[in-house]
N, C-alpha and C positions, 0 to 999 in steps of 0.2 A: 580340490573338489569344485564342481560347477553347480551353481544354483540357477535353475531355469525359472523364468518368470513369464507366465502367459497372461497378457492383459485380458484375453477373452475369458479367462476363468477367475475373475476377481483378483488377478495378480497374486494368488496364493503360491508360495514356493513349493516345489516338489523336486525330489532328487531322482534323477533318471539313472538308468543302468549304464554300465561301462561303455556300451556301444554309443549311447547318447553323449557320453563324456568325450569320446574320441571325435564324434561329429562336431561337437561344439568347439573343441580345440582347433579343428581343421578350419571351421568358419572364422574363428578369431584370427588365426594366422594368415588367412587369405585377405583379411581386412587391415593389413599393415598400413595402407594409405587411406584409411576409412575417413569419412566425414561424419563427425559425431552427431550432427543434427539429423542425419539419415537414420540414426539408431534410436530416435526418440520413440516412445511407446505408441504414438498415434500412427507411426509409419511402419511398424514391424509387428510381427505376431509373437516372436520368441526372442528374448534377450538373454544372453549368457553372461554370467558374472563370476569372476574368479574370487573365491573367498576361502578363508580358513575355517577350522572347526569352531573357534570362538565366534567368528563373525556369523557363521551359520546359525548358532543359537540366538544371536541377537536379531538376525534377519527373521527368524521365526517369530520373535517377539514384536518386531516392528515391520512386518511384511508389507504393510500398507504404504510405507514410505518408499516409493519406487526409485526416486533419485538417490536415496542413500545406498541402494544396492548398485545402481549404475556406476557410482564412483569407483567401486572395486574393478569393474570392467575397464574403466578408463585407465586406472593404474596399471592393469595387466597389459593393455595395448600400448601404453607408453613404454613399458619394458621391452615389448617386441620391437617397436619402432626404434628405440634407442640402440638395441643390438644390431639393427639393420642400418644404422646410421641415417635414419630418415627423420630425425626429430630436430626441428629448428627451434629457435628461441621462442617464437610466438606460440608454437605448439606446446612447448614446455610450460609456458605461463598458463595457457589454457588448461592443461592437464593438472598442473599443480593447484590451480584455483578451484577446479570442479569438485574434487572430493571435499575440500574445506567448506565450500559454500553449501554443499548438500548436507553434510553432517551438521553444520550450524543451523540450517533451516529445519532439520529434523530434531533440533534441540538435543543434540548429542555432542556437546562441546569437548568432552574428553576424547571422543573418537576423532574429532577434527584434529585435535592436538596429536593424537597417536598417528594419524595419517601423515601429518606434517613431519613427525620424527622418522617415519618409515620411508620417506621419499628417497633417502640415501640408498636403500636396498635396491632401487631401480636405476641407480646411476644418476639421480637427479638431486644434486646437492642444493638445498634451499639457501637463498641469500637473504639480505636484509629486506628487499622488496617483498619477498615471499612471506617473511615474518610479519611485515606491516599488513599484508593482505589478510593473513590469518587473524591478527588482532582486530582488524577492521570488521571482518565478518562476524567474529565472536561478539564484539561490542554492539554491532548492529542488531544482533539477536538477544541483547541484554545479558550476555554471558561475560560480564565485565570482570567479575572476580576471578573466574577461571583464566581469562586473558592476562590479568595482573599477575597471578601466581606463575603462569608459564613464562611471562617476560622476566620475572625475578629469577627464574630458574636458568634461563638461557642467555640473558643479556651479556654475560661475560664472553660468550662465543660469537656474538654478532657485534658489528659496529653500529650500535643503536644510534639513531639520529633524532633530531628535533621532531621530525614527522612521527616517529615511533611513539615518542612520549605524548605528542599531541593527540594521537588516536586514543590513547588511554584516558587522557584528561577529558576529552569530549565524551568518551564512553561513560565515565563516572558521572559527568553532568547529565547525561541522557537518563540515567537511572536515579537521579536526584541525590547523589552522594557528593556534594560540593566539597566536603572536607577531604575525602579521598582524592578528588581532583586536584586540590591545592597541594596535597602531599606529593603527588606525581610531578606537578609543576616545579615545586621546590627542589625535588631530586634532580630534575633536568637542569636547573640553574646551578646546583652544587657540583654537577659533573662537568661544568664549564662549557656546556653546549651553547652555541650562539642562538639565543632565543629570538625568533622572528615574530612578525605581526600575526601570522597565522597561529602560532603557539599562544601568544597573548590572547587572541580572540577566543581560543578554545577554553582557556581558564576563565575569561570574563563571562562567557556564555554559561559555563558550569556554575559559577558563583551566583549569577543572576537567577538561574533555574532553581538553585538551592535557597533562594531568598536572601542571599548575602550581597545585596546591591551596594551597600556602603563600602564593603571590602572591595567589590569590583571597581567602584569609582576610584578608590585609593590606588589600586593597581593600574587603572587606566592613566592616572596622572604620572605614574612611574615610567610609562612607555616613552614619553618624550625625553625624560631624563636619561634613558638608555639610547637615545638617538633614533627611536622608531616613531614614524608618523602613523597615527591611527588611520585606517581606511574606512570606507563606507560601511563595511560589515561591523567594524568596531562600534560605530555609533548606533547601528541598527539594533544591536544587542540591548542597548539601554532603551530604545524606543519600544521594543517588545516587552521589556520588563515593566516599563511605565504603563503600557496598555494592560498588561496582566494585573497590575495593581490599581487599575481604574484611575490613573493619574494622567489624563489627557494633556493637561497643562505642561507637565514635564516632558511628555512625548513631543509636543510642539517646540519646546525649548531646545531639545536635542536636534530636531529637524532644522531649526533656524541656525544652529551651530554648523550643521553639515553644509548649509547654503553658504555660510561665511567662508568655509574652507574649500568651497568649490566641489563638494562631494554630492553626487546624485543618489538618492535612495533608490533601491530597487522596488519592484512591484509588491514584494512580500512585506516590505517595511510600510509602504503606503496602505496596503490592505489591512494591516494590524490597526492602524489609526482609524481608517474608515469604519472598520467593524466596531471598534469601541465607540466612535461617535454615534453610530446608528443605535447601539445599545443604550446610549445616554440621551436618545431622542434629539440629537443635534444633526439632523439629516442635511440641513442647509450647508453646514461646514463640510459634511462628507462630499456634497456635490462640488464645493469649492476645491477640495483636495483632488477630486476626480479631474477637474479642469486643469489643475496644476500639473498633474501627471502628464496629460497630453501636451501641455506647453513645454515641459521639460523632456519630451520625447521618451517618456516611460509609458509603454503601452499597457493600459488597464487590461486585466484578464477577467475571466468569467466570475472569479471570486470577488473582484472589486465591485462588479455590478450586482451580484447576488446578495451581498451584504445590504446594499441600499434597497434592492427589490424586496427583501425579506421585511424591511421596515414598512414599506408601502402595503404589502400583502397582509401583514398582521393587522393593519388598520383599515383594510378593505378599501384602499385608495386606488380604485380601478384605473382612472385616467392617468395618474402618475406612474402606476406600474406599467401600463401598456406603452406610455411614452418612453419609459426607461428601456423597455425591450426593443422599441424601435430605434433608440439611440445605439443599442448594442449592434444592430444591423448596420447603422451608419458608420460606426467605429470598427466594423469588420471583426466583431467578437461574437463567435457562435454561442448560442445558449446551450447549456448542458441539461442533464436530467433534473437537477434541482431547480433550475430556472423554470422549466416547463411545469414541474410538479407544483411549485409555489403559485404560479400564475393560474393554472387550471383549478387548483383547490380554491383559490380566492374567487374566481369567476363562478364556480359552482355554488359557493356559499352565498353569493349575492344574487344568484338566480339569473345570471347573464349567459343563458345557454346558447344563444346565437354566437356570442364571442367564444364560448367554449369550443363549438364546432369549428369556428374560423381558426382558432389557435391550433387545434388538433390537426386540421388539414394542412395548415402552413408547416407544422412540425413534420408531417409525413413528406410534404413536397421538398423540404430541405434535406431529406434523406436520413432524418433522425429516427432511429428504431426504438420505440417505447420499451422500457424495461418493466419488470413485474411491479416496481414501485409506482411507475406512471399509470399503469392500468389500475393499480390499487386505488390511486387517487380518484380515478373516474368511477370505479365501481362503488367504493365506500361513499364518495360524495353524492352520487346519484341515488344510492339506496336511502340516504337520509332526506331526500327531497320528494315531496308528494307527487305522485304520478310519473316518476322517472324510473320505476323498476324495470320496465321493458328496455329502456336505454342502458341501464346497468347490465342487464343480461346480454345485450348485444356486445358491449365492450368485453364482457367476460368471455363470450364465445370467440371474439376476435383474438383474445389472448391465447386461448386454447388452440385456435387454428394456426397461430404463429408459432406454436410449440413452446410457449413461455409458461413455465409452471407458476401458477398463482400461489400467493401466500395461503396457508391453511386458514388464517383469520379471515381472508377474503372469501374463501369458500363457505366458512361458517356464517359470516354475516349475510351473504347472499341467500344461502339456504334458509336461514331463520326468517329473513324478510319475505321470501317467496311463500313459505309455509304459513307465515302469519297472515298473509293475504288470501290464503285458501287455494293456492295453486301448486299443490304437492306434486302433481304430474309433471310440472315443469322441472322440478328437482331431478326426477328420473331421467328426463330428456338431457339435461346438462351432464348428469353423471354418466350416462351412456356415451355421450360425445367425448367425455374425458377418457373413458375406457378405450375408445377407438383411436386415441392419440398415439403417435409414434414415440412420444416421450414417456419413458417408464415412470418418471416422477409424477407427471400428470395422471397417468393411470393409477398410481398409488393414491393420489389425492382424491380420486373419485369416491373413495370410501369416506372421506371427510364430507364430501357433498351429500353423501347418504346418511351422515350423522354418526359415523364411527371414526373416532380419532385414534384408535388403537394402533400402536407402532408407528404413528406419524409424528415426526419431530419437526419443529419449526426450522426453516433454513437459517443459515448464518445471516443472510441478507435481511430476513424478516426480523431477526433478533437485534439487528443493528439500529442505529439512529434513523435509518431511512424510513422506518415505519412511522416516524413522527411527521413525515411529509403528508400523510393522509389521515 
């Protein structure tokens, strides 16, 4: 049976007649050398997916997950290509990975496992690398228990490796189950596998995330006894653990040990300490660490600078903040959305509107396209400043003209401010402009501008921590 998905009709499944079935089979057979990217929904109108009766019922239940359905088509075309002798190893890997990834992303771990088991039906016998990939995608989506159960079921039929166990160890640590991570590690040792540094790092990280830092230190000391030399990542695990525990002194001790052994921390390790220093009001030491990074040829990234910039902006230190942004230009580090949001918010709060305009224009000249959160910083900030309502309306109109849907909270704030000052007709002008937008989301939000929140839900972006930017 073939399931047709039409993106133009909200991608709801519908079963076509037998003639449509034959047409679809003909199309699929003609695509034996197809490029999968050419079949993505943005490029085609109709996608055909081979499914069974049970899958059809599930597809009706989760029709919104387009990629979950596409994986059936990929499996079907793999079968066609295999029969025609046109399937190379690289294509095999791509096709094996695709269904597993999409089922895991759709939070259907048991279906990912079923798809893995059924690969043999299409002449694609999965190997240990394929098993590792399945376990990885399941753990990445926090389906660690399902991954563990499946490994226990099939490990007798595969030559499981240290990598296989390490994936599970890290997965258990990712979900905060350090005890389970240690069990998997101990099983790996009991099976006589040659445990490498990567495997040790996996269990060290899991133990530290679970709060068992002392046990992690004990295991760390065992590494050298087994003839293994800890690498930079081994030490960075304890740096992150110390920063999480607000123990900067211990973090610097680990950093000094790394220097003695000639190991260079990466940017993420440095960022963890810089962030903790700024939270503890030790910005001078954060600057020293920033200088050390450059001396040791570790290029600071935007997060390195943003941690310090946040310190200055929260204290309304305009000169220090602008100097830091200038330093970013000198060090060839491009500001991101959070950089501009923090800087603009601070400048508006202190009333430096000339600098606000300068930063905004420079941002546009750099080719940075403001997001809804950046526009929200401007609109929300200006609405709170006396005599700046007109400017707030201008930025709101710019956002609508650019086709960027505003947050519903931004619409409400601007509407209430305008009505509060007695300019109700301006609300209608803005709402009419939103209705004429080519964006359906902006059209829907025009009702919020008119004071009707019915059926309007906040966007995921609005619900996230980005809203704290403004």
